[in-house]
N, C-alpha and C positions, 0 to 999 in steps of 0.2 A: 464532666458540668452537671450541677446540681438540679434532681428535678424540681425546685421550684425557681428557676431562674427563668427569665424569660427567652434566652437561648436554647432551653430544655421544653419550652412550650409552645415551640415554634416560628418564634421571632428569629428573623437574623440580625436583628443589631438591636439596643437596646441603648439609651442613653436616659437616666433619669435616679428615682430614689425607692428601694425596696420596703423601707420601713414605714408604718403608718405616722402622722403628726409630725411630720419631717420640717423642720426649718428651713423656709422657703431662701433664706439669706446664707444659712451653713449647712447644707443638705448634706446628707451622706453619700455622694455621688457614686452610681455606677454605670460605665461605660463598656455596652457589652457584656462582658464577663469578669469586669476586674474592677475596683475600687480605684477612682481619681478626687485630684483634688477641683474645685470651682474655680473656673479660670481667672476672675476677678473678685474683689471684697466687695461685701455691700458700700462700703464708703467711697467706690472708684464706682458704684451703680449695681453694681452683680443683684439680680433677683433670678428665684429659677425660671417665673414663668419665660423669661427671654432668652434664658440659657437653653431649655427645652425646646421651644418655639426655632431657635439659630440650628440648634442639631437636627429639629424635624426639615428643614427647608434643607440642610447640607446632607440629609440621608435622599431624600428626594433626586437632590441633583448630582450625585453617586450614582444611583438607580439610573438614570435618566440620561449621563456621560458615557456610562457601559454598552445599556441598551434601551437607546429612545422610544421604542413603542413599547416596550416592556409596561405593563401596568404596575401601579405599587399600590399596596395595603397599607397605612399607615395609623398606627393605634397613638393620638397622640392627646395625650391626660395629663393636663396641668395640675398643678397640685394645690393652686389657689382656691379652689371650690370645697375643699373642705377645711378641717379644724390642722393647724393652728392657721387660721384666716389674716396672713400675712400679704395684702398687698400693696404694690409700688404706689408710693403717695399719693401721684399723680391722679391714679383711681380714688384713692379716701377722696380728695378734694374733688374731685369730678360728680361725686355721690353723697359730697358731707349734707346731712340734714335727712334726706330722702329714707332712711330706714330707721330714726329716731325713734319711731314711735311703738318699734320692735315688732319681731316675728309674729306675734298673734294680733296684732293690728293690719298688719302689712297682707295674712292671710286673707282677713275680711273685706278688706281693700279691693284684694284681686279678683274673690268671688263678687263678690259687687258689680263689678267692671266689669267682668263676663257673662255676669245676668244681663245686665243692663245693655252689651253687644249683642246678646243671643246665643252667644258663646256655648252658654249653659241655659237648659230650665229654670224657670222661675222658682219651681218648686226646692232643687239642689240645696244641700246643706253641707256646711263642713263637717269634716271627720274631728272625735273630740281631740284636745291636743294630746302629745305623746306624754304620758304621765311619766318618763323620764326625762331627769333635766329640772330646769327650774325658770319659769318665765319668765322673760326680761321684765316685767316691772317688780319683780321682787326682790331682782340684781340689786346691789349699790352701784353708785354709777358710776366707781373708778371700774369694777367689774365690768359693766355693760359695753365699755370700751378696750378693757383689755386684749378682748380675743379680736379685736381690728388694729391691732398694731403695727405702724409704718415701720419701725424702725427697732432692734431686738433691743430689748430691756423690760421693761413690766409686761407680765401676762404672756413672754416668749420664752424659748429654749433659747440661751445662748451658751456660745462656744466658750469654755475655759483653759483649751489650751488647740493650736491648730496642727501640733506635730502628730505623723503618722494618719492612719485612714481613720482611726475613731478617737474622736475626740471627748474628752471629758463634757458633760453638760452641767448646767445649772439654771433651777428653776424661778425663774423671777416672777414674784404674786405682788399685786400693789398692795404699796401698803409694810413690804416687810422686807429685809435683806434675803436675796438668791441663798437658797438651799439645794445642797447637791442630791440627783436623782441616781437612781440606778438604772 
């Protein structure tokens, strides 16, 4: 067993992806200690967040079927909380417009609410913005939304093939044609 695998780190079972910034529609899935194909395609409703939730419930059910009194530790880490931000369409629709002002404005609003409710002292100050990255206001409109795509396309990684366990990928950027990545 490889030293970096979840099994080598003490986990009995694993379902997910090992690489960062993995497509939520076409992830390179690993089940226990081997690569597997995703159960369905995005056009059939596949999204990694549903897949990992189903597997988590299955893993708990497996333990409880064999040893009902055994406690279960489940490290549940859905991929949708970081780049690429590819959440299912219904979640984007639910929060449409709520974050349009950008991260900078949102953190100021959140700080003000926390002070208002007494959660934070009135003299609390926001830390400086991270100097790495581009403030939302400085991004072109197409770039602002490409990080929050609901379907594979502009701003996402899209597979060029699905044969074998390692598909080819294309980087799709707004206003340009796909370019191969390595």
